[in-house]
C-alpha positions in Angstrom: 71.6 106.8 92.9 72.2 109.9 94.9 70.9 110.2 98.4 69.2 113.4 99.6 70.8 115.3 102.5 68.3 116.0 105.3 70.3 119.0 106.5 73.2 121.0 105.0 76.5 119.9 106.6 79.0 122.5 107.9 82.8 121.7 108.0 85.3 123.2 110.4 88.8 122.2 111.7 88.7 119.7 114.5 89.8 120.8 117.9 91.0 118.8 120.9 87.8 119.7 122.7 85.9 117.9 119.9 87.4 114.5 120.7 84.6 113.3 123.0 82.1 113.7 120.1 84.6 112.4 117.5 85.2 109.3 119.7 81.5 108.6 120.1 81.0 108.7 116.3 84.1 106.7 115.6 83.2 104.0 118.1 79.6 103.7 116.8 80.8 103.4 113.2 83.7 101.0 113.4 84.5 97.7 115.0 88.2 98.8 115.3 87.9 102.5 115.9 90.9 104.9 116.2 91.8 105.8 119.7 91.7 109.2 121.3 95.5 109.2 121.3 95.6 108.7 117.5 93.3 111.7 117.0 95.3 113.8 119.5 98.6 112.8 117.7 97.1 113.8 114.3 96.0 117.2 115.7 99.4 117.8 117.3 101.2 116.8 114.1 99.1 119.4 112.2 97.4 116.9 110.0 94.3 118.3 108.3 91.6 117.2 110.8 87.9 118.2 110.2 84.6 117.7 111.7 81.2 117.8 110.0 78.4 119.4 111.9 74.8 118.6 111.0 72.1 120.6 112.8 74.6 121.9 115.4 76.1 118.5 116.3 79.3 116.8 115.2 78.1 113.8 113.1 81.2 113.0 111.1 84.9 113.7 110.8 87.9 113.2 108.4 91.7 113.3 108.6 94.2 113.8 105.8 97.9 114.2 105.5 99.4 116.1 102.5 103.0 115.9 101.5 105.0 116.1 98.2 101.9 116.5 96.1 100.0 113.5 97.6 97.2 113.4 100.0 96.5 110.4 102.2 93.0 110.3 103.4 93.5 108.6 106.7 90.0 108.6 108.2 86.5 109.3 106.9 83.7 108.6 109.4 80.0 109.4 109.4 77.6 108.7 112.3 75.8 105.4 111.4 72.4 107.2 111.7 73.4 109.5 108.8 75.0 106.9 106.5 73.5 106.4 103.1 72.1 109.9 103.0 74.9 111.6 101.1 76.9 113.0 104.0 79.9 110.7 103.4 80.1 112.0 99.8 80.0 115.6 101.0 82.7 114.9 103.6 84.9 113.1 101.0 84.4 115.9 98.5 85.3 118.5 101.1 88.6 116.5 101.9 89.4 116.3 98.2 88.8 120.0 97.7 91.1 120.7 100.6 93.7 118.4 99.1 93.8 120.3 95.8 94.0 123.6 97.8 97.1 122.1 99.5 98.6 121.3 96.2 98.0 117.6 96.1 97.8 116.0 92.6 97.0 112.4 93.9 94.8 111.1 96.6 95.4 107.7 98.3 93.4 105.8 100.9 92.9 102.4 102.4 89.6 100.7 102.9 88.4 97.3 104.1 87.1 95.3 101.2 84.2 94.2 103.4 83.1 97.9 103.7 81.3 97.8 100.4 79.4 101.0 101.0 82.7 102.9 101.4 84.2 101.1 98.4 81.2 102.1 96.2 81.4 105.7 97.5 85.1 106.0 96.6 84.6 104.4 93.2 81.7 106.7 92.5 84.0 109.8 92.7 86.7 108.1 90.6 89.0 106.2 93.0 90.3 102.9 91.7 92.1 100.0 93.3 95.8 100.2 92.9 96.9 97.5 95.3 96.3 95.6 98.5 97.9 95.6 101.9 97.9 92.1 103.4 96.4 91.7 106.9 96.4 95.5 107.3 93.3 95.8 109.6 92.7 94.2 112.9 89.7 92.0 113.1 88.4 90.0 110.1 85.6 91.0 107.8 82.6 92.5 109.6 84.4 92.4 113.0 85.2 88.7 112.9 88.4 87.1 114.2 91.8 87.5 112.4 92.9 90.3 110.2 91.6 91.9 107.0 93.5 93.1 103.9 93.1 96.7 102.8 92.3 97.9 99.3 94.6 100.7 98.4 92.7 103.2 96.2 94.0 106.2 94.3 92.5 109.2 92.5 94.3 111.7 90.3 93.5 115.3 91.4 94.5 117.0 88.2 91.9 118.6 86.0 88.5 117.2 86.8 87.4 114.4 84.5 83.9 114.7 83.1 83.6 110.9 83.5 84.1 111.1 87.2 80.8 111.8 88.9 81.0 114.2 91.8 84.3 115.8 90.7 82.8 118.7 88.8 82.6 122.3 89.9 83.2 121.4 93.6 86.9 120.9 92.9 87.3 123.8 90.4 
């Protein structure tokens, strides 16, 4: 099932002055959000940091790091009010397209197993589980006590595979 976008998202590089808006979205979307310092460090380290604007406001963001032919998708976040409408897919496809532009042949990411919406999104564009990181995330499933493992997922970024929905002409 493909959700319909209410408005066309626009993507642009994240700037330090965007961090108030980024932090608002991050804190609304996650029980254990990244800190302002983490985002600032990513910007200063020249990671590829992007914001997604919808109807003139920052409503999502993503961060990736590319080295030696691999991209690590470090953060994908959509304002909870827009989740389930296709914006996460658009942001993810944008990050994957950038990754291929940067010469990456493999994309990797970690996701909470309890975040089933994200797992389904990643699987729908061809990511598959390649491992687990024990006790990777603070806070148990759904914000409970303890820690939660991370699913490690990977996607080859070679020639688009006709069997992988969402990886067609956007990545050509």
